[in-house]
C-alpha positions as CSV (number, residue, x, y, z in Angstrom):
1,M,-52.5,4.5,-8.1
2,P,-50.8,2.7,-10.6
3,W,-47.3,2.6,-11.4
4,T,-45.8,5.2,-13.8
5,E,-43.0,4.2,-16.1
6,H,-40.0,6.3,-17.4
7,R,-37.4,4.2,-20.3
8,L,-33.8,3.5,-18.8
9,T,-32.6,3.8,-22.5
10,E,-34.0,4.5,-26.1
11,R,-34.1,0.5,-26.4
12,V,-33.7,-1.4,-22.8
13,G,-35.5,-1.3,-19.4
14,I,-38.2,0.2,-17.9
15,A,-37.7,2.1,-14.8
16,L,-41.3,2.1,-12.2
17,S,-42.3,4.5,-9.7
18,G,-44.9,5.3,-7.6
19,E,-45.8,2.4,-5.6
20,R,-44.3,0.5,-2.9
21,I,-43.0,-3.1,-2.4
22,G,-44.9,-4.4,0.4
23,P,-48.2,-6.5,1.9
24,E,-50.2,-3.6,0.5
25,L,-49.5,-3.6,-3.0
26,S,-52.3,-5.2,-4.8
27,Q,-51.8,-8.2,-6.8
28,A,-53.4,-6.2,-10.2
29,D,-49.9,-3.8,-10.0
30,R,-47.7,-7.0,-8.5
31,L,-48.4,-8.8,-12.3
32,A,-48.0,-5.1,-13.5
33,V,-44.5,-5.0,-13.0
34,R,-43.9,-8.7,-14.2
35,A,-45.8,-7.6,-17.8
36,A,-43.3,-4.5,-17.8
37,T,-40.5,-6.6,-16.9
38,E,-41.3,-9.2,-20.1
39,R,-42.1,-6.2,-22.3
40,Y,-39.0,-4.1,-21.5
41,G,-36.4,-7.1,-20.4
42,V,-35.4,-5.5,-17.1
43,T,-37.3,-3.5,-14.6
44,V,-35.7,-0.9,-12.3
45,I,-37.6,0.3,-9.0
46,R,-36.2,2.5,-6.8
47,D,-36.4,3.8,-3.0
48,Q,-37.7,0.3,-1.5
49,A,-37.1,-0.5,2.1
50,L,-37.3,-4.4,2.0
51,S,-36.7,-7.2,4.4
52,D,-36.2,-10.8,3.2
53,E,-40.1,-11.3,4.0
54,D,-41.3,-8.7,1.9
55,I,-38.6,-9.9,-1.0
56,Y,-40.0,-13.5,-0.8
57,D,-43.5,-12.4,-0.7
58,F,-43.3,-10.2,-3.6
59,V,-41.7,-12.6,-5.8
60,A,-43.6,-15.9,-4.8
61,S,-46.9,-13.4,-6.2
62,L,-45.6,-13.6,-9.7
63,G,-46.5,-16.7,-10.6
64,D,-43.7,-18.6,-10.9
65,K,-42.1,-20.8,-8.1
66,V,-39.2,-19.6,-6.1
67,V,-36.1,-21.8,-6.4
68,E,-35.1,-22.2,-2.9
69,V,-31.4,-22.5,-1.9
70,E,-29.5,-24.4,0.6
71,T,-29.9,-22.7,4.5
72,A,-28.9,-23.4,7.5
73,E,-31.6,-25.5,9.9
74,G,-34.2,-23.1,11.6
75,V,-34.0,-20.4,8.7
76,P,-37.4,-19.0,8.3
77,P,-39.1,-20.2,5.8
78,H,-39.3,-17.0,3.8
79,S,-35.8,-16.9,3.5
80,R,-35.1,-20.6,1.7
81,G,-35.6,-18.4,-1.6
82,V,-33.6,-15.0,-0.8
83,M,-30.0,-15.6,-0.9
84,P,-27.6,-13.4,-0.1
85,L,-25.2,-12.0,-2.2
86,G,-22.1,-9.9,-1.9
87,N,-18.3,-9.4,-0.1
88,V,-20.1,-9.2,3.5
89,D,-20.6,-11.6,6.4
90,K,-24.0,-11.7,8.3
91,D,-22.9,-8.9,10.3
92,G,-21.9,-6.8,7.4
93,N,-17.7,-7.2,7.7
94,I,-16.1,-7.1,4.7
95,L,-15.0,-10.6,4.0
96,P,-10.9,-11.1,2.8
97,A,-10.5,-11.2,-1.0
98,D,-9.5,-14.9,-1.2
99,D,-12.7,-15.9,0.7
100,W,-14.0,-18.9,-1.3
101,N,-18.0,-17.5,-1.9
102,V,-16.2,-13.9,-3.0
103,Q,-14.0,-15.8,-5.7
104,Q,-16.6,-17.5,-7.1
105,N,-18.8,-14.9,-7.6
106,L,-15.7,-13.4,-9.8
107,A,-17.4,-15.4,-12.7
108,N,-20.6,-13.1,-12.2
109,E,-18.7,-10.9,-14.1
110,L,-18.5,-13.0,-17.6
111,W,-22.0,-12.0,-19.6
112,H,-24.2,-15.0,-18.5
113,T,-28.2,-16.2,-17.9
114,D,-29.0,-17.5,-15.1
115,M,-29.5,-20.9,-14.3
116,T,-28.9,-22.0,-17.9
117,F,-26.8,-24.8,-16.3
118,V,-29.9,-26.6,-14.8
119,T,-33.6,-27.5,-15.3
120,P,-35.8,-25.6,-15.0
121,R,-33.8,-22.5,-16.1
122,A,-34.5,-19.5,-14.1
123,S,-37.6,-18.0,-15.6
124,L,-37.6,-14.5,-13.4
125,S,-34.3,-12.6,-11.5
126,L,-34.6,-10.3,-8.9
127,L,-31.6,-8.2,-7.3
128,Y,-32.8,-6.0,-4.0
129,G,-29.1,-3.6,-3.1
130,R,-28.8,-2.9,0.8
131,T,-25.5,-1.8,1.2
132,V,-23.9,-1.0,-2.6
133,P,-20.4,0.4,-3.6
134,A,-19.6,4.1,-3.5
135,E,-17.8,3.5,-7.1
136,G,-17.4,0.4,-9.4
137,G,-20.0,-2.7,-9.3
138,D,-22.6,-1.9,-12.0
139,T,-24.8,-4.3,-13.5
140,E,-25.2,-4.6,-17.3
141,F,-28.2,-6.0,-19.0
142,C,-27.9,-7.0,-22.6
143,D,-31.6,-7.8,-24.6
144,T,-30.6,-10.2,-26.8
145,R,-34.2,-9.9,-28.6
146,L,-33.0,-6.5,-30.2
147,F,-29.2,-8.6,-31.5
148,W,-31.9,-11.5,-33.2
149,E,-33.6,-8.9,-34.8
150,S,-30.7,-7.2,-36.3
151,L,-29.6,-10.6,-37.8
152,S,-30.3,-11.7,-41.3
153,A,-32.1,-14.3,-42.4
154,E,-29.0,-16.2,-43.4
155,E,-28.0,-16.2,-39.6
156,W,-31.3,-17.1,-38.5
157,A,-31.6,-20.1,-40.4
158,R,-27.9,-21.2,-38.9
159,L,-28.2,-20.3,-35.7
160,H,-31.6,-21.8,-35.2
161,G,-30.2,-25.3,-35.9
162,L,-27.6,-24.8,-33.1
163,T,-27.7,-26.5,-29.5
164,C,-25.3,-25.7,-26.5
165,A,-24.1,-27.3,-23.3
166,H,-24.1,-25.2,-20.8
167,S,-21.9,-26.0,-17.8
168,V,-21.5,-24.0,-14.6
169,I,-18.1,-25.6,-13.8
170,H,-17.2,-24.0,-17.4
171,S,-17.5,-20.7,-16.7
172,R,-15.8,-21.0,-12.8
173,R,-13.1,-22.7,-14.5
174,K,-12.7,-19.2,-16.8
175,Y,-11.7,-17.9,-13.7
176,G,-9.2,-20.2,-12.9
177,F,-11.3,-22.3,-10.5
178,T,-10.2,-25.8,-12.1
179,E,-10.3,-28.4,-9.2
180,W,-13.7,-30.0,-8.5
181,P,-14.6,-32.9,-6.2
182,Q,-16.0,-35.4,-8.7
183,E,-19.5,-35.2,-6.7
184,V,-19.9,-31.4,-7.9
185,I,-19.4,-32.7,-11.5
186,D,-22.0,-35.3,-11.0
187,R,-24.2,-33.0,-9.6
188,F,-23.9,-30.4,-12.1
189,P,-23.6,-32.1,-15.8
190,P,-23.7,-30.2,-18.9
191,I,-27.5,-28.8,-19.8
192,V,-28.3,-29.0,-23.6
193,R,-29.9,-26.3,-24.7
194,P,-31.2,-24.5,-28.4
195,M,-29.2,-21.5,-29.2
196,V,-32.4,-19.6,-30.5
197,N,-35.2,-19.2,-27.6
198,L,-38.8,-18.2,-27.7
199,Q,-40.1,-15.5,-25.7
200,R,-43.4,-17.1,-24.6
201,S,-45.0,-13.4,-23.1
202,T,-44.4,-11.5,-26.1
203,G,-43.9,-14.0,-29.3
204,R,-40.6,-12.4,-29.6
205,T,-37.0,-14.2,-30.2
206,A,-33.9,-14.2,-28.5
207,L,-31.1,-16.0,-28.1
208,T,-29.9,-17.8,-24.8
209,L,-26.5,-16.6,-24.6
210,A,-24.2,-17.5,-21.4
211,A,-20.4,-17.5,-20.5
212,Y,-21.9,-21.0,-19.0
213,I,-22.0,-22.8,-23.4
214,E,-19.0,-25.2,-23.1
215,R,-19.6,-26.4,-27.0
216,I,-22.0,-26.2,-29.6
217,D,-23.3,-29.8,-31.4
218,G,-21.1,-30.3,-34.4
219,M,-18.3,-27.8,-33.3
220,T,-14.8,-28.2,-31.7
221,A,-14.4,-26.8,-28.4
222,E,-12.2,-24.1,-30.0
223,E,-15.0,-23.1,-32.5
224,S,-17.7,-23.4,-30.1
225,E,-15.7,-20.6,-27.6
226,A,-15.0,-18.2,-31.2
227,L,-18.8,-18.3,-31.8
228,V,-19.9,-17.9,-28.1
229,A,-17.2,-15.0,-28.2
230,D,-18.3,-13.5,-31.4
231,L,-22.1,-13.5,-30.5
232,T,-21.5,-12.2,-28.0
233,A,-19.5,-9.1,-28.7
234,R,-21.9,-8.2,-31.5
235,A,-25.2,-9.0,-29.0
236,T,-23.7,-6.6,-26.3
237,V,-23.3,-3.2,-28.5
238,R,-24.3,-0.1,-26.7
239,E,-27.8,0.1,-27.8
240,N,-28.6,-2.8,-26.6
241,V,-27.2,-3.0,-23.0
242,Y,-28.2,-0.9,-20.1
243,A,-25.8,-0.2,-17.2
244,H,-27.1,0.0,-13.9
245,R,-25.2,2.4,-11.3
246,W,-26.8,0.8,-7.9
247,Q,-27.9,3.4,-5.2
248,A,-29.5,1.3,-1.6
249,G,-32.8,0.6,-2.0
250,D,-33.2,-0.4,-5.7
251,L,-34.9,-3.5,-6.8
252,L,-34.5,-5.0,-10.5
253,I,-35.9,-7.4,-12.0
254,W,-35.8,-9.1,-15.3
255,D,-36.6,-11.8,-17.5
256,N,-33.8,-14.6,-18.5
257,S,-35.8,-15.6,-21.8
258,C,-34.3,-11.9,-23.5
259,M,-31.6,-11.2,-21.4
260,M,-28.1,-11.3,-20.4
261,H,-26.7,-9.4,-17.6
262,R,-22.8,-9.2,-15.8
263,A,-21.3,-7.7,-12.8
264,R,-18.8,-4.9,-13.4
265,P,-15.8,-4.9,-10.6
266,F,-15.3,-2.9,-7.6
267,D,-12.5,-2.2,-5.2
268,M,-13.9,-5.2,-2.8
269,A,-11.2,-4.5,-0.2
270,I,-12.8,-1.0,0.7
271,H,-16.5,-1.4,-0.6
272,A,-19.1,-3.2,0.9
273,R,-21.8,-5.0,-1.4
274,D,-24.9,-6.8,0.0
275,L,-27.2,-7.5,-2.6
276,R,-30.4,-10.2,-1.9
277,A,-31.0,-12.4,-4.7
278,V,-34.4,-14.5,-5.7
279,R,-34.8,-16.4,-9.2
280,L,-37.9,-17.9,-10.4
281,C,-38.6,-20.7,-12.5
282,N,-41.3,-22.4,-14.2
283,P,-41.1,-26.3,-13.6
284,A,-43.2,-26.7,-17.0
285,V,-40.4,-25.0,-18.7
286,A,-37.3,-26.6,-19.0
């Protein structure tokens, strides 16, 4: 049977139901998930029971390249693109609050767009919830197409001419991580991108906004920071945002050409969160 659609909010996102993600899901139904995601920005599919292999099989069928992550030798091939994300170790134990990876991930609480600090940037992203906090820990999504379409012609003209340097180190410094080895700095030089972005699949215009923006061409650091803060605040008004309250078994997929997102805090000392994250990219689109 085909997917059944239910709007997440009046303006943002879609929930799909009626099918199971797995080897028996037809290619047409897989591509229907992608099409819905591109149209509505973010898609939620609840009540899924997925292994890492199931996740990899699904995302690898959507037409773009799976972004591989660094893993230990001997890890199964399907796990190279499926990244654990949360505050637990491999045995499910809650990690101490000062764990380096846990601390680094706090920067995900800033509004951002995945992988704008590297090339190619992420096309689609996926999160799957294995274990989720009983309270807190929502993920919020903002559709920047809606913000763009609310702007005046004068603002369109102004923003069309702007280019921004994106840096992952810049966003981490906002959370106090100021000491970086030179090899890391060399590995992640700033990537320059236009502020205005065309979503190829729909022909709609969006903004490439992210906490990764450290400077805008022709502006001082202070002017750049002020403009990014102003645009982000105006883009993320309630009507442009969907806040996802996690349940175990939730699968979320979103289109980075038009969506910003951020994690919301939760009490990491008492609540475990174990997610799986995957990103896709199109090597032909920098």
